[in-house]
FIMILO-289785 format. One record per residue (C-alpha): residue number from 1; residue in three letters; x, z, y. Coordinates in nm, 3 decimals. Example, Ala and Ser with C-alpha at 12.3 -4.5 7.8 and 13.67 -1.06 7.14 Angstrom:
% residues 2
@seq=1; type=Ala; xx=1.230; zz=0.780; yy=-0.450 $
@seq=2; type=Ser; xx=1.367; zz=0.714; yy=-0.106 $
***
This chain:
% residues 225
@seq=1; type=Met; xx=-10.530; zz=2.783; yy=-0.718 $
@seq=2; type=Asn; xx=-10.358; zz=2.964; yy=-0.434 $
@seq=3; type=Asp; xx=-10.050; zz=3.023; yy=-0.650 $
@seq=4; type=Glu; xx=-10.035; zz=2.653; yy=-0.742 $
@seq=5; type=Leu; xx=-10.071; zz=2.554; yy=-0.376 $
@seq=6; type=Glu; xx=-9.794; zz=2.792; yy=-0.276 $
@seq=7; type=Arg; xx=-9.567; zz=2.653; yy=-0.549 $
@seq=8; type=Met; xx=-9.631; zz=2.295; yy=-0.433 $
@seq=9; type=Arg; xx=-9.561; zz=2.395; yy=-0.072 $
@seq=10; type=Asn; xx=-9.232; zz=2.559; yy=-0.171 $
@seq=11; type=Asp; xx=-9.132; zz=2.250; yy=-0.371 $
@seq=12; type=Leu; xx=-9.213; zz=2.028; yy=-0.074 $
@seq=13; type=Glu; xx=-9.001; zz=2.240; yy=0.159 $
@seq=14; type=Val; xx=-8.709; zz=2.223; yy=-0.085 $
@seq=15; type=Ile; xx=-8.734; zz=1.842; yy=-0.090 $
@seq=16; type=Gln; xx=-8.761; zz=1.828; yy=0.289 $
@seq=17; type=Lys; xx=-8.456; zz=2.051; yy=0.328 $
@seq=18; type=Ala; xx=-8.256; zz=1.833; yy=0.088 $
@seq=19; type=Met; xx=-8.349; zz=1.519; yy=0.283 $
@seq=20; type=Gly; xx=-8.306; zz=1.680; yy=0.624 $
@seq=21; type=Leu; xx=-8.669; zz=1.605; yy=0.711 $
@seq=22; type=Gly; xx=-8.975; zz=1.800; yy=0.813 $
@seq=23; type=Leu; xx=-8.971; zz=2.177; yy=0.815 $
@seq=24; type=Ala; xx=-8.603; zz=2.229; yy=0.740 $
@seq=25; type=Ala; xx=-8.582; zz=2.541; yy=0.953 $
@seq=26; type=Gly; xx=-8.556; zz=2.852; yy=0.739 $
@seq=27; type=Arg; xx=-8.573; zz=3.216; yy=0.835 $
@seq=28; type=Asp; xx=-8.199; zz=3.236; yy=0.771 $
@seq=29; type=Trp; xx=-8.153; zz=3.020; yy=1.081 $
@seq=30; type=Ile; xx=-8.300; zz=3.277; yy=1.317 $
@seq=31; type=Pro; xx=-8.010; zz=3.532; yy=1.321 $
@seq=32; type=Trp; xx=-7.763; zz=3.250; yy=1.385 $
@seq=33; type=Met; xx=-7.979; zz=3.102; yy=1.660 $
@seq=34; type=Arg; xx=-8.013; zz=3.441; yy=1.825 $
@seq=35; type=Arg; xx=-7.637; zz=3.480; yy=1.815 $
@seq=36; type=Ala; xx=-7.595; zz=3.133; yy=1.966 $
@seq=37; type=Arg; xx=-7.844; zz=3.227; yy=2.237 $
@seq=38; type=Trp; xx=-7.623; zz=3.516; yy=2.347 $
@seq=39; type=Thr; xx=-7.311; zz=3.305; yy=2.308 $
@seq=40; type=Ser; xx=-7.454; zz=3.047; yy=2.548 $
@seq=41; type=Leu; xx=-7.454; zz=3.312; yy=2.821 $
@seq=42; type=Trp; xx=-7.073; zz=3.279; yy=2.827 $
@seq=43; type=Trp; xx=-7.142; zz=2.977; yy=3.048 $
@seq=44; type=Cys; xx=-7.196; zz=3.237; yy=3.319 $
@seq=45; type=Leu; xx=-6.823; zz=3.321; yy=3.310 $
@seq=46; type=Pro; xx=-6.692; zz=3.006; yy=3.486 $
@seq=47; type=Gly; xx=-6.985; zz=3.038; yy=3.724 $
@seq=48; type=Phe; xx=-6.896; zz=3.393; yy=3.821 $
@seq=49; type=Ile; xx=-6.531; zz=3.292; yy=3.866 $
@seq=50; type=Cys; xx=-6.636; zz=3.013; yy=4.104 $
@seq=51; type=Ile; xx=-6.870; zz=3.240; yy=4.300 $
@seq=52; type=Val; xx=-6.612; zz=3.520; yy=4.335 $
@seq=53; type=Ser; xx=-6.334; zz=3.278; yy=4.433 $
@seq=54; type=Ala; xx=-6.563; zz=3.120; yy=4.695 $
@seq=55; type=Leu; xx=-6.646; zz=3.458; yy=4.848 $
@seq=56; type=Leu; xx=-6.296; zz=3.606; yy=4.844 $
@seq=57; type=Pro; xx=-6.082; zz=3.541; yy=5.155 $
@seq=58; type=Phe; xx=-5.777; zz=3.386; yy=4.989 $
@seq=59; type=Asp; xx=-5.456; zz=3.368; yy=5.189 $
@seq=60; type=Arg; xx=-5.341; zz=3.007; yy=5.145 $
@seq=61; type=Ala; xx=-4.992; zz=3.101; yy=5.264 $
@seq=62; type=Arg; xx=-4.948; zz=3.354; yy=4.985 $
@seq=63; type=Arg; xx=-4.853; zz=3.229; yy=4.640 $
@seq=64; type=His; xx=-4.846; zz=3.397; yy=4.299 $
@seq=65; type=Leu; xx=-4.613; zz=3.232; yy=4.047 $
@seq=66; type=Gly; xx=-4.612; zz=2.922; yy=4.266 $
@seq=67; type=Leu; xx=-4.991; zz=2.888; yy=4.300 $
@seq=68; type=Val; xx=-5.238; zz=3.007; yy=4.562 $
@seq=69; type=Gly; xx=-5.541; zz=3.213; yy=4.465 $
@seq=70; type=Glu; xx=-5.784; zz=2.919; yy=4.463 $
@seq=71; type=Gln; xx=-5.560; zz=2.730; yy=4.222 $
@seq=72; type=Trp; xx=-5.550; zz=3.028; yy=3.986 $
@seq=73; type=Ala; xx=-5.930; zz=3.045; yy=4.004 $
@seq=74; type=Gly; xx=-5.946; zz=2.676; yy=3.910 $
@seq=75; type=Leu; xx=-5.718; zz=2.736; yy=3.611 $
@seq=76; type=Leu; xx=-5.937; zz=3.025; yy=3.496 $
@seq=77; type=Val; xx=-6.246; zz=2.806; yy=3.518 $
@seq=78; type=Ala; xx=-6.071; zz=2.530; yy=3.320 $
@seq=79; type=Ala; xx=-5.952; zz=2.781; yy=3.056 $
@seq=80; type=Ser; xx=-6.303; zz=2.924; yy=3.015 $
@seq=81; type=Leu; xx=-6.449; zz=2.573; yy=2.973 $
@seq=82; type=Val; xx=-6.187; zz=2.488; yy=2.708 $
@seq=83; type=Ala; xx=-6.274; zz=2.813; yy=2.525 $
@seq=84; type=Leu; xx=-6.645; zz=2.722; yy=2.534 $
@seq=85; type=Ala; xx=-6.566; zz=2.373; yy=2.399 $
@seq=86; type=Ile; xx=-6.367; zz=2.526; yy=2.110 $
@seq=87; type=Leu; xx=-6.651; zz=2.768; yy=2.036 $
@seq=88; type=His; xx=-6.904; zz=2.485; yy=2.033 $
@seq=89; type=Gly; xx=-6.675; zz=2.281; yy=1.806 $
@seq=90; type=Arg; xx=-6.660; zz=2.567; yy=1.555 $
@seq=91; type=Gln; xx=-7.038; zz=2.589; yy=1.553 $
@seq=92; type=Val; xx=-7.106; zz=2.221; yy=1.490 $
@seq=93; type=Ala; xx=-6.823; zz=2.204; yy=1.233 $
@seq=94; type=Arg; xx=-6.981; zz=2.499; yy=1.045 $
@seq=95; type=Lys; xx=-6.658; zz=2.697; yy=1.054 $
@seq=96; type=Asp; xx=-6.840; zz=3.021; yy=1.131 $
@seq=97; type=Gly; xx=-7.054; zz=3.019; yy=0.815 $
@seq=98; type=Arg; xx=-7.386; zz=2.902; yy=0.960 $
@seq=99; type=Pro; xx=-7.634; zz=2.713; yy=0.735 $
@seq=100; type=Glu; xx=-7.578; zz=2.341; yy=0.693 $
@seq=101; type=Gly; xx=-7.934; zz=2.256; yy=0.798 $
@seq=102; type=Leu; xx=-7.891; zz=2.449; yy=1.121 $
@seq=103; type=Val; xx=-7.571; zz=2.256; yy=1.197 $
@seq=104; type=Arg; xx=-7.754; zz=1.926; yy=1.142 $
@seq=105; type=Glu; xx=-8.034; zz=2.032; yy=1.374 $
@seq=106; type=Ala; xx=-7.785; zz=2.155; yy=1.637 $
@seq=107; type=Arg; xx=-7.606; zz=1.820; yy=1.629 $
@seq=108; type=Arg; xx=-7.935; zz=1.629; yy=1.659 $
@seq=109; type=Ser; xx=-8.057; zz=1.860; yy=1.936 $
@seq=110; type=Ala; xx=-7.733; zz=1.805; yy=2.131 $
@seq=111; type=Gly; xx=-7.746; zz=1.426; yy=2.086 $
@seq=112; type=Met; xx=-7.455; zz=1.422; yy=1.837 $
@seq=113; type=Thr; xx=-7.609; zz=1.145; yy=1.624 $
@seq=114; type=Thr; xx=-7.549; zz=0.771; yy=1.591 $
@seq=115; type=Gln; xx=-7.810; zz=0.710; yy=1.860 $
@seq=116; type=Gly; xx=-7.652; zz=0.981; yy=2.074 $
@seq=117; type=Phe; xx=-7.307; zz=0.828; yy=2.024 $
@seq=118; type=Trp; xx=-7.412; zz=0.490; yy=2.161 $
@seq=119; type=Phe; xx=-7.598; zz=0.658; yy=2.444 $
@seq=120; type=Gly; xx=-7.274; zz=0.842; yy=2.521 $
@seq=121; type=Val; xx=-7.081; zz=0.514; yy=2.524 $
@seq=122; type=Ala; xx=-7.334; zz=0.373; yy=2.773 $
@seq=123; type=Ala; xx=-7.307; zz=0.690; yy=2.984 $
@seq=124; type=Val; xx=-6.925; zz=0.662; yy=2.997 $
@seq=125; type=Ala; xx=-6.957; zz=0.299; yy=3.108 $
@seq=126; type=Glu; xx=-7.210; zz=0.409; yy=3.370 $
@seq=127; type=Val; xx=-6.976; zz=0.677; yy=3.509 $
@seq=128; type=Ala; xx=-6.682; zz=0.434; yy=3.509 $
@seq=129; type=Ala; xx=-6.892; zz=0.188; yy=3.709 $
@seq=130; type=Tyr; xx=-6.984; zz=0.467; yy=3.950 $
@seq=131; type=Phe; xx=-6.616; zz=0.554; yy=4.006 $
@seq=132; type=Phe; xx=-6.534; zz=0.187; yy=4.064 $
@seq=133; type=Trp; xx=-6.825; zz=0.159; yy=4.310 $
@seq=134; type=Gly; xx=-6.711; zz=0.472; yy=4.498 $
@seq=135; type=Trp; xx=-6.353; zz=0.345; yy=4.516 $
@seq=136; type=Arg; xx=-6.458; zz=-0.007; yy=4.616 $
@seq=137; type=Tyr; xx=-6.673; zz=0.108; yy=4.908 $
@seq=138; type=His; xx=-6.449; zz=0.399; yy=5.010 $
@seq=139; type=Ile; xx=-6.722; zz=0.663; yy=4.967 $
@seq=140; type=Ala; xx=-6.622; zz=1.000; yy=5.114 $
@seq=141; type=Phe; xx=-6.554; zz=1.279; yy=4.867 $
@seq=142; type=Glu; xx=-6.855; zz=1.500; yy=4.946 $
@seq=143; type=Pro; xx=-7.129; zz=1.237; yy=4.898 $
@seq=144; type=Phe; xx=-6.938; zz=1.095; yy=4.601 $
@seq=145; type=Trp; xx=-6.919; zz=1.441; yy=4.436 $
@seq=146; type=Ala; xx=-7.289; zz=1.514; yy=4.497 $
@seq=147; type=Gly; xx=-7.387; zz=1.170; yy=4.367 $
@seq=148; type=Leu; xx=-7.174; zz=1.219; yy=4.056 $
@seq=149; type=Phe; xx=-7.374; zz=1.526; yy=3.952 $
@seq=150; type=Val; xx=-7.703; zz=1.354; yy=4.034 $
@seq=151; type=Leu; xx=-7.586; zz=1.078; yy=3.798 $
@seq=152; type=Phe; xx=-7.476; zz=1.326; yy=3.529 $
@seq=153; type=Gly; xx=-7.799; zz=1.522; yy=3.556 $
@seq=154; type=Ser; xx=-8.032; zz=1.224; yy=3.548 $
@seq=155; type=Thr; xx=-7.841; zz=1.074; yy=3.253 $
@seq=156; type=Cys; xx=-7.877; zz=1.398; yy=3.055 $
@seq=157; type=Leu; xx=-8.249; zz=1.414; yy=3.136 $
@seq=158; type=Val; xx=-8.300; zz=1.057; yy=3.016 $
@seq=159; type=Ala; xx=-8.107; zz=1.132; yy=2.696 $
@seq=160; type=Ala; xx=-8.312; zz=1.446; yy=2.636 $
@seq=161; type=Ala; xx=-8.636; zz=1.253; yy=2.681 $
@seq=162; type=Thr; xx=-8.550; zz=0.939; yy=2.482 $
@seq=163; type=Ala; xx=-8.341; zz=1.086; yy=2.199 $
@seq=164; type=Gly; xx=-8.514; zz=1.423; yy=2.165 $
@seq=165; type=Ala; xx=-8.184; zz=1.595; yy=2.248 $
@seq=166; type=Arg; xx=-8.343; zz=1.906; yy=2.395 $
@seq=167; type=Met; xx=-8.019; zz=2.094; yy=2.455 $
@seq=168; type=Leu; xx=-7.914; zz=1.826; yy=2.704 $
@seq=169; type=Leu; xx=-8.181; zz=1.966; yy=2.934 $
@seq=170; type=Gly; xx=-7.948; zz=2.263; yy=2.968 $
@seq=171; type=Tyr; xx=-7.701; zz=2.033; yy=3.143 $
@seq=172; type=Gly; xx=-7.943; zz=1.792; yy=3.308 $
@seq=173; type=Ile; xx=-8.152; zz=2.036; yy=3.511 $
@seq=174; type=Pro; xx=-7.863; zz=2.241; yy=3.663 $
@seq=175; type=Phe; xx=-7.647; zz=1.931; yy=3.725 $
@seq=176; type=Leu; xx=-7.928; zz=1.749; yy=3.903 $
@seq=177; type=Ala; xx=-8.022; zz=2.058; yy=4.105 $
@seq=178; type=Tyr; xx=-7.658; zz=2.106; yy=4.212 $
@seq=179; type=Gly; xx=-7.621; zz=1.743; yy=4.318 $
@seq=180; type=Leu; xx=-7.943; zz=1.750; yy=4.520 $
@seq=181; type=Leu; xx=-7.876; zz=2.088; yy=4.684 $
@seq=182; type=Leu; xx=-7.509; zz=2.031; yy=4.768 $
@seq=183; type=Pro; xx=-7.581; zz=1.835; yy=5.091 $
@seq=184; type=Leu; xx=-7.760; zz=2.146; yy=5.220 $
@seq=185; type=Ala; xx=-7.424; zz=2.329; yy=5.216 $
@seq=186; type=Gly; xx=-7.322; zz=2.105; yy=5.505 $
@seq=187; type=Gly; xx=-6.958; zz=2.090; yy=5.399 $
@seq=188; type=Asn; xx=-6.926; zz=2.471; yy=5.403 $
@seq=189; type=His; xx=-6.660; zz=2.562; yy=5.147 $
@seq=190; type=Thr; xx=-6.809; zz=2.902; yy=5.064 $
@seq=191; type=Ala; xx=-7.163; zz=2.773; yy=5.021 $
@seq=192; type=Gly; xx=-7.040; zz=2.480; yy=4.810 $
@seq=193; type=Gly; xx=-6.839; zz=2.712; yy=4.584 $
@seq=194; type=Val; xx=-7.135; zz=2.946; yy=4.536 $
@seq=195; type=Leu; xx=-7.360; zz=2.650; yy=4.450 $
@seq=196; type=Phe; xx=-7.102; zz=2.522; yy=4.199 $
@seq=197; type=Gly; xx=-7.086; zz=2.862; yy=4.032 $
@seq=198; type=Ala; xx=-7.465; zz=2.890; yy=4.033 $
@seq=199; type=Met; xx=-7.476; zz=2.558; yy=3.846 $
@seq=200; type=Phe; xx=-7.283; zz=2.710; yy=3.554 $
@seq=201; type=Val; xx=-7.509; zz=3.015; yy=3.556 $
@seq=202; type=Gly; xx=-7.806; zz=2.775; yy=3.549 $
@seq=203; type=Val; xx=-7.659; zz=2.601; yy=3.243 $
@seq=204; type=Ala; xx=-7.630; zz=2.937; yy=3.065 $
@seq=205; type=Leu; xx=-7.987; zz=3.037; yy=3.149 $
@seq=206; type=Cys; xx=-8.130; zz=2.696; yy=3.052 $
@seq=207; type=Phe; xx=-7.949; zz=2.704; yy=2.717 $
@seq=208; type=Ser; xx=-8.076; zz=3.055; yy=2.651 $
@seq=209; type=Leu; xx=-8.436; zz=2.961; yy=2.734 $
@seq=210; type=Ile; xx=-8.426; zz=2.647; yy=2.519 $
@seq=211; type=Gln; xx=-8.286; zz=2.840; yy=2.224 $
@seq=212; type=Ala; xx=-8.546; zz=3.116; yy=2.270 $
@seq=213; type=Ser; xx=-8.824; zz=2.854; yy=2.257 $
@seq=214; type=Gln; xx=-8.673; zz=2.703; yy=1.940 $
@seq=215; type=Ile; xx=-8.654; zz=3.045; yy=1.775 $
@seq=216; type=Arg; xx=-9.016; zz=3.117; yy=1.862 $
@seq=217; type=Arg; xx=-9.124; zz=2.778; yy=1.725 $
@seq=218; type=Ile; xx=-8.954; zz=2.848; yy=1.392 $
@seq=219; type=Glu; xx=-9.111; zz=3.195; yy=1.375 $
@seq=220; type=Arg; xx=-9.457; zz=3.046; yy=1.438 $
@seq=221; type=Gln; xx=-9.402; zz=2.783; yy=1.168 $
@seq=222; type=His; xx=-9.320; zz=3.048; yy=0.910 $
@seq=223; type=Glu; xx=-9.603; zz=3.272; yy=1.024 $
@seq=224; type=Ser; xx=-9.845; zz=2.985; yy=0.965 $
@seq=225; type=His; xx=-9.700; zz=2.933; yy=0.618 $
***
């Protein structure tokens, strides 16, 4: 009887995996998810660049290859973000050999579904309206910048709650925290730069914690089976 029950359970899991439903998470996902957890910590890199550049006393009169130190720091941050985007693209395109089911779950978790697409379209329209509003009423840069991240953060939180896109919490929480804490910097360039860098570090830590909880959930599912 136990053997027959186990066979039926295995058959059901095969069907669920083929349909992309139910318990599609296999043990072969776990090594890839652990690797992705460590990869997500690369989000700390642009954060550390921002923090170091904010703390270093750059000489604005001194240029290196035509750019001052702060501009080079900005280019390094941009380059690291492009590298992270390429890495994420390879993961969701399954170019690194990860299981197909894991790629589907990663796309769903990040809101990369039909529902997520239309939510993204609405979010772009929302941000465009915000820029028009800021331009129309001549909002100063500092409150505009803080409000932009409050908008980004709250939008990601809503998407995470309504679409089940848990990974968007990794953006929503740090973005919202940065936008709400930025006024406390009082226009201080150093404090603002440190807060901006801390936001990226927060993204890395949130991603790592979310992925750790997902790994543990899969392990518990297989332990119960």
